[in-house]
C-alpha positions, -999 to +999 in steps of 0.1 A: +623-445-444+663-443-462+664-430-498+689-461-510+678-484-539+687-521-532+705-543-553+668-558-562+655-526-570+683-517-590+682-550-608+645-537-620+653-506-629+682-521-656+652-540-665+639-541-702+605-539-687+594-520-658+570-527-632+561-495-609+538-480-591+533-455-563+524-462-527+510-439-507+504-431-467+478-404-454+474-398-415+445-380-409+427-379-373+418-408-366+430-433-392+457-437-414+443-443-455+471-466-475+469-468-509+484-479-542+481-466-580+473-502-590+443-527-586+436-545-554+448-546-522+485-554-514+503-558-478+539-541-477+556-535-441+526-546-422+503-526-437+475-530-466+473-509-496+441-505-513+441-502-548+424-468-566+438-473-600+430-441-624+411-425-596+439-416-572+469-399-587+503-376-569+516-342-588+551-342-600+579-351-569+605-326-578+636-317-569+664-292-580+700-282-564+685-252-546+676-253-508+636-248-519+601-265-502+585-282-528+549-290-526+531-321-536+490-325-545+472-359-538+442-360-553+413-392-550+382-390-573+347-410-572+341-403-534+314-407-517+295-368-512+283-384-479+325-393-468+334-353-476+328-341-440+345-368-426+378-355-449+374-320-444+372-326-404+395-352-403+425-333-423+451-312-404+481-296-411+508-314-399+495-347-405+522-365-426+517-379-458+542-400-476+548-414-511+568-447-518+582-460-555+577-495-558+586-521-582+576-557-587+598-586-602+588-608-630+566-631-609+544-601-603+557-600-564+569-565-548+605-558-543+611-556-508+618-520-497+604-493-521+619-460-518+602-433-497+601-406-528+583-378-505+574-368-477+556-334-461+530-321-442+493-321-452+470-289-456+437-278-463+419-298-491+401-289-519+367-306-529+351-303-564+315-321-558+291-327-581+266-339-562+268-375-564+308-379-563+336-353-554+373-355-556+393-340-533+429-327-536+456-326-505+484-304-510+515-312-487+542-292-475+576-303-477+593-293-440+611-267-450+584-246-455+589-237-420+624-218-430+598-191-441+576-189-408+588-164-383+605-176-354+583-158-325+608-163-297+624-134-275+660-127-257+644-134-222+650-154-195+614-167-197+618-174-226+651-194-223+632-215-193+608-230-218+638-249-234+658-253-208+653-285-193+651-301-227+687-287-232+697-300-202+683-334-209+702-332-242+734-323-235+733-350-206+733-327-176+716-323-146+679-312-140+689-286-112+716-267-134+706-228-140+711-212-169+701-173-163+724-160-187+691-141-202+682-125-171+707-097-176+693-082-215+672-060-202+691-046-182+721-043-210+694-016-232+703+010-207+739+000-196+771+026-206+801+006-212+836+022-212+870+010-229+903+015-212+901+051-186+868+059-169+857+092-184+849+124-162+818+128-177+797+103-197+789+130-222+828+127-234+832+115-268 
């Protein structure tokens, strides 16, 4: 979804009265939940968004000039306690959450192409339960957070073969192409290389 304001969106932003709302989609294990910050259901992009009003909130979405992974928290309160275990079971890291900035025209119609304001991967939820209803907060991490995770890969032939077929497909090469460049890495650890004339002894400096 492009983050580009259409002409209609630009016109609505410049109007004297701003009619805006947030739409959110949260992907869980067996379904995707669509909610928005108003009252009642609305339909957009083939999906029905249920209004949660003041029961739902999203933390500040911030961006700056540095390359940094900013997280955002989605919160929903008033959930029956009987559904807590279901939420805990269905929430998994790497499931996607999205937030859209939407505008309405003077007739109350949703202006096409709301802007994707944030997209991230959902982490484990935080729950506050008073015995009757509860509030659930789900922290979503930007995909840039992967840059802080160590990459457990090795400069070995076995590791290279893991991605070889995908690499050949991407480059349009035959699947029978053989690449064994990393087969020789282990031997390089003991390899002694001479530049110029071969010395009479390997102990020569």
